[in-house]
ZADO-1210 file (C-alpha; in nm, 4 decimals, padded with zeros to 6 digits):
<atoms>
<atom x="05.3347" y="09.9372" z="10.5296" code="UNK" pos="1"/>
<atom x="05.1134" y="09.6330" z="10.5624" code="UNK" pos="2"/>
<atom x="04.7929" y="09.4862" z="10.4814" code="UNK" pos="3"/>
<atom x="04.6178" y="09.1887" z="10.4914" code="UNK" pos="4"/>
<atom x="04.4114" y="08.9520" z="10.1905" code="UNK" pos="5"/>
<atom x="04.2304" y="08.6534" z="10.2904" code="UNK" pos="6"/>
<atom x="04.2309" y="08.3642" z="10.0948" code="UNK" pos="7"/>
<atom x="03.8668" y="08.1493" z="10.0645" code="UNK" pos="8"/>
<atom x="03.8547" y="07.8628" z="10.0889" code="UNK" pos="9"/>
<atom x="03.5824" y="07.7779" z="09.8527" code="UNK" pos="10"/>
<atom x="03.7792" y="07.9919" z="09.6217" code="UNK" pos="11"/>
<atom x="04.1215" y="07.7442" z="09.6372" code="UNK" pos="12"/>
<atom x="04.2124" y="07.6420" z="09.2412" code="UNK" pos="13"/>
<atom x="04.2237" y="07.2684" z="09.1576" code="UNK" pos="14"/>
<atom x="04.4626" y="07.1826" z="08.9068" code="UNK" pos="15"/>
<atom x="04.6251" y="06.8130" z="08.7955" code="UNK" pos="16"/>
<atom x="04.9605" y="06.7067" z="08.9352" code="UNK" pos="17"/>
<atom x="05.2293" y="06.7876" z="08.7606" code="UNK" pos="18"/>
<atom x="05.2615" y="06.3988" z="08.7041" code="UNK" pos="19"/>
<atom x="04.8842" y="06.3042" z="08.6422" code="UNK" pos="20"/>
<atom x="04.8183" y="06.1015" z="08.9576" code="UNK" pos="21"/>
<atom x="04.6450" y="06.3205" z="09.1653" code="UNK" pos="22"/>
<atom x="04.5069" y="06.6521" z="09.2207" code="UNK" pos="23"/>
<atom x="04.5791" y="06.9868" z="09.4241" code="UNK" pos="24"/>
<atom x="04.3814" y="07.2601" z="09.5413" code="UNK" pos="25"/>
<atom x="04.6000" y="07.5771" z="09.5182" code="UNK" pos="26"/>
<atom x="04.6043" y="07.8273" z="09.7498" code="UNK" pos="27"/>
<atom x="04.8266" y="08.1104" z="09.6131" code="UNK" pos="28"/>
<atom x="05.0755" y="08.1573" z="09.4846" code="UNK" pos="29"/>
<atom x="05.3551" y="08.4793" z="09.3563" code="UNK" pos="30"/>
<atom x="05.5921" y="08.5308" z="09.0658" code="UNK" pos="31"/>
<atom x="05.3897" y="08.2575" z="08.7689" code="UNK" pos="32"/>
<atom x="05.4788" y="08.3862" z="08.4239" code="UNK" pos="33"/>
<atom x="05.4539" y="08.2597" z="08.1106" code="UNK" pos="34"/>
<atom x="05.6483" y="07.9399" z="08.1415" code="UNK" pos="35"/>
<atom x="05.4380" y="07.8227" z="08.4363" code="UNK" pos="36"/>
<atom x="05.7171" y="07.8995" z="08.6862" code="UNK" pos="37"/>
<atom x="05.6686" y="08.0756" z="09.0479" code="UNK" pos="38"/>
<atom x="05.8456" y="08.2056" z="09.2831" code="UNK" pos="39"/>
<atom x="05.5973" y="08.0035" z="09.5772" code="UNK" pos="40"/>
<atom x="05.3670" y="07.8497" z="09.6091" code="UNK" pos="41"/>
<atom x="05.1206" y="07.7103" z="09.8407" code="UNK" pos="42"/>
<atom x="04.8582" y="07.4296" z="09.7710" code="UNK" pos="43"/>
<atom x="04.6518" y="07.1102" z="09.9984" code="UNK" pos="44"/>
<atom x="04.6540" y="06.7828" z="09.8246" code="UNK" pos="45"/>
<atom x="04.4824" y="06.4264" z="09.9009" code="UNK" pos="46"/>
<atom x="04.7071" y="06.1896" z="09.8822" code="UNK" pos="47"/>
<atom x="04.4823" y="05.7924" z="09.8604" code="UNK" pos="48"/>
<atom x="04.7001" y="05.5936" z="09.7294" code="UNK" pos="49"/>
<atom x="05.0986" y="05.4511" z="09.7474" code="UNK" pos="50"/>
<atom x="05.2774" y="05.6413" z="09.5262" code="UNK" pos="51"/>
<atom x="05.5479" y="05.8640" z="09.3115" code="UNK" pos="52"/>
<atom x="05.6256" y="06.3003" z="09.3681" code="UNK" pos="53"/>
<atom x="05.6148" y="06.5357" z="09.0800" code="UNK" pos="54"/>
<atom x="05.9637" y="06.6605" z="09.0453" code="UNK" pos="55"/>
<atom x="06.0452" y="07.0121" z="09.0176" code="UNK" pos="56"/>
<atom x="06.3834" y="07.0581" z="08.9324" code="UNK" pos="57"/>
<atom x="06.4581" y="07.4208" z="09.0960" code="UNK" pos="58"/>
<atom x="06.2770" y="07.4248" z="09.3558" code="UNK" pos="59"/>
<atom x="06.2613" y="07.3081" z="09.6938" code="UNK" pos="60"/>
<atom x="05.9451" y="07.1439" z="09.9032" code="UNK" pos="61"/>
<atom x="05.8153" y="07.1640" z="10.2194" code="UNK" pos="62"/>
<atom x="05.5139" y="06.9015" z="10.3178" code="UNK" pos="63"/>
<atom x="05.3141" y="06.8026" z="10.6053" code="UNK" pos="64"/>
<atom x="05.0863" y="06.6275" z="10.6744" code="UNK" pos="65"/>
<atom x="04.7144" y="06.7346" z="10.8061" code="UNK" pos="66"/>
<atom x="04.5009" y="06.4392" z="10.8345" code="UNK" pos="67"/>
<atom x="04.5543" y="06.1174" z="10.8066" code="UNK" pos="68"/>
<atom x="04.7344" y="05.8244" z="10.9837" code="UNK" pos="69"/>
<atom x="05.0916" y="05.9561" z="10.8217" code="UNK" pos="70"/>
<atom x="05.3313" y="05.8673" z="10.5372" code="UNK" pos="71"/>
<atom x="05.6478" y="05.7789" z="10.5112" code="UNK" pos="72"/>
<atom x="05.8796" y="05.9516" z="10.1776" code="UNK" pos="73"/>
<atom x="06.1727" y="05.7726" z="10.0305" code="UNK" pos="74"/>
<atom x="06.3639" y="06.0295" z="09.9005" code="UNK" pos="75"/>
<atom x="06.6509" y="05.9264" z="09.6689" code="UNK" pos="76"/>
<atom x="06.6352" y="05.6312" z="09.8655" code="UNK" pos="77"/>
<atom x="06.6649" y="05.7045" z="10.1597" code="UNK" pos="78"/>
<atom x="06.3088" y="05.6940" z="10.3672" code="UNK" pos="79"/>
<atom x="06.2587" y="05.9501" z="10.5792" code="UNK" pos="80"/>
<atom x="06.0971" y="05.9207" z="10.9519" code="UNK" pos="81"/>
<atom x="05.7062" y="05.8158" z="10.9873" code="UNK" pos="82"/>
<atom x="05.5042" y="06.1879" z="10.9094" code="UNK" pos="83"/>
<atom x="05.2220" y="06.2119" z="11.1112" code="UNK" pos="84"/>
<atom x="05.0104" y="06.5233" z="11.1530" code="UNK" pos="85"/>
<atom x="05.1872" y="06.9045" z="11.1435" code="UNK" pos="86"/>
<atom x="05.5906" y="06.7347" z="11.1605" code="UNK" pos="87"/>
<atom x="05.6965" y="06.9407" z="10.8596" code="UNK" pos="88"/>
<atom x="05.9510" y="06.7716" z="10.6655" code="UNK" pos="89"/>
<atom x="06.1734" y="06.9402" z="10.3853" code="UNK" pos="90"/>
<atom x="06.3200" y="06.8181" z="10.0557" code="UNK" pos="91"/>
<atom x="06.4587" y="06.9152" z="09.7050" code="UNK" pos="92"/>
<atom x="06.2483" y="06.9367" z="09.4245" code="UNK" pos="93"/>
<atom x="06.4639" y="06.7983" z="09.2043" code="UNK" pos="94"/>
<atom x="06.4933" y="06.4333" z="09.4006" code="UNK" pos="95"/>
<atom x="06.3175" y="06.1420" z="09.3253" code="UNK" pos="96"/>
<atom x="06.0214" y="06.1310" z="09.6406" code="UNK" pos="97"/>
<atom x="05.7802" y="05.7995" z="09.6810" code="UNK" pos="98"/>
<atom x="05.5554" y="05.8147" z="09.8801" code="UNK" pos="99"/>
<atom x="05.4621" y="05.5251" z="10.1503" code="UNK" pos="100"/>
<atom x="05.1151" y="05.6033" z="10.3380" code="UNK" pos="101"/>
<atom x="05.0807" y="05.4211" z="10.6798" code="UNK" pos="102"/>
<atom x="04.7122" y="05.3550" z="10.6964" code="UNK" pos="103"/>
<atom x="04.4487" y="05.5591" z="10.5271" code="UNK" pos="104"/>
<atom x="04.4304" y="05.8070" z="10.2813" code="UNK" pos="105"/>
<atom x="04.6247" y="06.1608" z="10.3587" code="UNK" pos="106"/>
<atom x="04.5570" y="06.4815" z="10.3500" code="UNK" pos="107"/>
<atom x="04.8565" y="06.7361" z="10.3773" code="UNK" pos="108"/>
<atom x="04.9929" y="07.1175" z="10.3280" code="UNK" pos="109"/>
<atom x="05.2804" y="07.1670" z="10.0787" code="UNK" pos="110"/>
<atom x="05.5248" y="07.5101" z="10.0140" code="UNK" pos="111"/>
<atom x="05.7153" y="07.4824" z="09.7298" code="UNK" pos="112"/>
<atom x="05.8912" y="07.7748" z="09.6827" code="UNK" pos="113"/>
<atom x="06.2669" y="07.9112" z="09.4086" code="UNK" pos="114"/>
<atom x="06.5154" y="07.9275" z="09.6882" code="UNK" pos="115"/>
<atom x="06.7637" y="08.1571" z="09.4791" code="UNK" pos="116"/>
<atom x="06.4955" y="08.4230" z="09.4793" code="UNK" pos="117"/>
<atom x="06.3118" y="08.3124" z="09.8359" code="UNK" pos="118"/>
<atom x="06.3981" y="08.2413" z="10.1647" code="UNK" pos="119"/>
<atom x="06.0806" y="08.0250" z="10.3690" code="UNK" pos="120"/>
<atom x="06.0148" y="07.8783" z="10.6845" code="UNK" pos="121"/>
<atom x="05.7199" y="07.6765" z="10.7787" code="UNK" pos="122"/>
<atom x="05.5806" y="07.5958" z="11.0936" code="UNK" pos="123"/>
<atom x="05.2922" y="07.5418" z="11.3188" code="UNK" pos="124"/>
<atom x="05.1835" y="07.7381" z="11.5799" code="UNK" pos="125"/>
<atom x="04.9287" y="07.5955" z="11.9013" code="UNK" pos="126"/>
<atom x="04.6586" y="07.8630" z="11.9310" code="UNK" pos="127"/>
<atom x="04.5725" y="07.8312" z="12.2842" code="UNK" pos="128"/>
<atom x="04.7002" y="08.0755" z="12.5359" code="UNK" pos="129"/>
<atom x="04.6743" y="08.3486" z="12.2353" code="UNK" pos="130"/>
<atom x="05.0577" y="08.3475" z="12.1302" code="UNK" pos="131"/>
<atom x="05.2234" y="08.6080" z="12.0084" code="UNK" pos="132"/>
<atom x="05.4299" y="08.6477" z="11.6669" code="UNK" pos="133"/>
<atom x="05.7238" y="08.8301" z="11.5740" code="UNK" pos="134"/>
<atom x="05.8323" y="08.8245" z="11.2139" code="UNK" pos="135"/>
<atom x="05.9519" y="09.0591" z="10.9727" code="UNK" pos="136"/>
<atom x="05.8949" y="08.8245" z="10.6483" code="UNK" pos="137"/>
<atom x="05.8444" y="09.0020" z="10.3023" code="UNK" pos="138"/>
<atom x="05.4941" y="08.7776" z="10.3103" code="UNK" pos="139"/>
<atom x="05.3555" y="08.5912" z="10.6235" code="UNK" pos="140"/>
<atom x="05.0802" y="08.3300" z="10.5721" code="UNK" pos="141"/>
<atom x="04.8917" y="08.1691" z="10.8269" code="UNK" pos="142"/>
<atom x="04.6738" y="07.8713" z="10.7029" code="UNK" pos="143"/>
<atom x="04.3719" y="07.7856" z="10.9713" code="UNK" pos="144"/>
<atom x="04.3562" y="07.4190" z="11.0601" code="UNK" pos="145"/>
<atom x="04.1282" y="07.4888" z="11.3154" code="UNK" pos="146"/>
<atom x="03.7611" y="07.4088" z="11.3370" code="UNK" pos="147"/>
<atom x="03.7202" y="07.7392" z="11.4672" code="UNK" pos="148"/>
<atom x="03.7774" y="08.0886" z="11.3172" code="UNK" pos="149"/>
<atom x="04.1277" y="08.2415" z="11.4748" code="UNK" pos="150"/>
<atom x="04.1384" y="08.6273" z="11.4929" code="UNK" pos="151"/>
<atom x="04.4954" y="08.7756" z="11.3823" code="UNK" pos="152"/>
<atom x="04.5731" y="09.0750" z="11.5466" code="UNK" pos="153"/>
<atom x="04.8398" y="09.3387" z="11.4591" code="UNK" pos="154"/>
<atom x="04.9803" y="09.4843" z="11.7767" code="UNK" pos="155"/>
<atom x="05.1140" y="09.7670" z="11.6945" code="UNK" pos="156"/>
<atom x="04.8227" y="09.8932" z="11.4800" code="UNK" pos="157"/>
<atom x="04.5539" y="09.7181" z="11.5683" code="UNK" pos="158"/>
<atom x="04.4081" y="09.5616" z="11.2331" code="UNK" pos="159"/>
<atom x="04.2486" y="09.2541" z="11.2150" code="UNK" pos="160"/>
<atom x="04.2105" y="08.9605" z="11.0040" code="UNK" pos="161"/>
<atom x="03.9257" y="08.6797" z="11.0840" code="UNK" pos="162"/>
<atom x="04.0437" y="08.3353" z="10.9133" code="UNK" pos="163"/>
<atom x="03.7547" y="08.1310" z="10.9321" code="UNK" pos="164"/>
<atom x="03.8370" y="07.7068" z="10.9062" code="UNK" pos="165"/>
<atom x="04.1132" y="07.6354" z="10.6132" code="UNK" pos="166"/>
<atom x="04.0892" y="07.9829" z="10.5265" code="UNK" pos="167"/>
<atom x="04.4377" y="08.1534" z="10.4510" code="UNK" pos="168"/>
<atom x="04.5434" y="08.5047" z="10.5463" code="UNK" pos="169"/>
<atom x="04.8358" y="08.6835" z="10.4012" code="UNK" pos="170"/>
<atom x="05.0101" y="09.0111" z="10.5337" code="UNK" pos="171"/>
<atom x="05.2331" y="09.1495" z="10.2659" code="UNK" pos="172"/>
<atom x="05.5323" y="09.3906" z="10.4466" code="UNK" pos="173"/>
<atom x="05.7268" y="09.6298" z="10.2311" code="UNK" pos="174"/>
<atom x="05.8197" y="09.7884" z="10.5068" code="UNK" pos="175"/>
<atom x="06.1094" y="09.5323" z="10.6588" code="UNK" pos="176"/>
<atom x="06.0780" y="09.5791" z="10.9987" code="UNK" pos="177"/>
<atom x="05.9545" y="09.3370" z="11.2407" code="UNK" pos="178"/>
<atom x="05.5377" y="09.3336" z="11.2787" code="UNK" pos="179"/>
<atom x="05.3840" y="09.1976" z="11.6043" code="UNK" pos="180"/>
<atom x="05.0670" y="08.9437" z="11.5152" code="UNK" pos="181"/>
<atom x="04.8795" y="08.8289" z="11.8041" code="UNK" pos="182"/>
<atom x="04.6695" y="08.5074" z="11.7569" code="UNK" pos="183"/>
<atom x="04.3019" y="08.4981" z="11.9282" code="UNK" pos="184"/>
<atom x="04.1553" y="08.1029" z="11.8826" code="UNK" pos="185"/>
<atom x="03.9800" y="07.7987" z="12.0305" code="UNK" pos="186"/>
<atom x="04.2752" y="07.5591" z="12.0705" code="UNK" pos="187"/>
<atom x="04.3728" y="07.4602" z="11.7135" code="UNK" pos="188"/>
<atom x="04.6508" y="07.5165" z="11.5189" code="UNK" pos="189"/>
<atom x="04.7872" y="07.7297" z="11.2279" code="UNK" pos="190"/>
<atom x="05.0115" y="07.6985" z="11.0062" code="UNK" pos="191"/>
<atom x="05.2710" y="08.0418" z="10.9691" code="UNK" pos="192"/>
<atom x="05.4732" y="08.0425" z="10.6831" code="UNK" pos="193"/>
<atom x="05.7744" y="08.2929" z="10.6226" code="UNK" pos="194"/>
<atom x="05.8555" y="08.4111" z="10.3115" code="UNK" pos="195"/>
<atom x="06.2083" y="08.6455" z="10.2815" code="UNK" pos="196"/>
<atom x="06.2486" y="08.8607" z="09.9749" code="UNK" pos="197"/>
<atom x="06.4827" y="09.0932" z="09.8949" code="UNK" pos="198"/>
<atom x="06.2453" y="09.4244" z="09.8959" code="UNK" pos="199"/>
<atom x="06.4128" y="09.5672" z="09.5735" code="UNK" pos="200"/>
<atom x="06.3005" y="09.2282" z="09.3575" code="UNK" pos="201"/>
<atom x="05.9456" y="09.2320" z="09.5702" code="UNK" pos="202"/>
<atom x="05.8792" y="09.6077" z="09.4196" code="UNK" pos="203"/>
<atom x="06.0130" y="09.5684" z="09.0656" code="UNK" pos="204"/>
<atom x="05.7858" y="09.2015" z="09.0549" code="UNK" pos="205"/>
<atom x="05.4719" y="09.3674" z="09.1573" code="UNK" pos="206"/>
<atom x="05.5288" y="09.6965" z="08.8971" code="UNK" pos="207"/>
<atom x="05.5481" y="09.4234" z="08.6213" code="UNK" pos="208"/>
<atom x="05.2350" y="09.3001" z="08.7168" code="UNK" pos="209"/>
</atoms>
């Protein structure tokens, strides 16, 4: 069984960074408890100046620039390559990370997750040519970075989800079976986030909400 949920960018939640140095737009998260921890979270952030990142012990992060000239991240004393738009970069949440901008301010897209609870991946797909995706992820999330709408269709059952610019679609797949998804839209990019959780964990967590 699978179903769609669409997150409208007008309803993304603004919240301060953990270190107080900026603001994050939270798109979605799962597993938030009274202690404030969660299994995973997607968010957007604006970085206007060089400075440190917050630390998140017990988590892993994947970050990718959306707009701007790019950045270099110094992670525990070692510089990354220059990271331009649509170049994902992963690092441990507990690491000491400092950001150096390559020019203009940037906007970035972030995935943070608990690797002891979730297996995760992030990649960008070009919509030109109407590609088809095959995924058995428990949660498949698609962020539309295009300036036009993108349609996502279950190739198996024809269910269709339309994502406006900067909207995010979430398909929950409880079956554990691979599903096909077709992308249709003008030339543009969609970020594909695949989250794999044990079905037993997912069902227990859903029952407790």
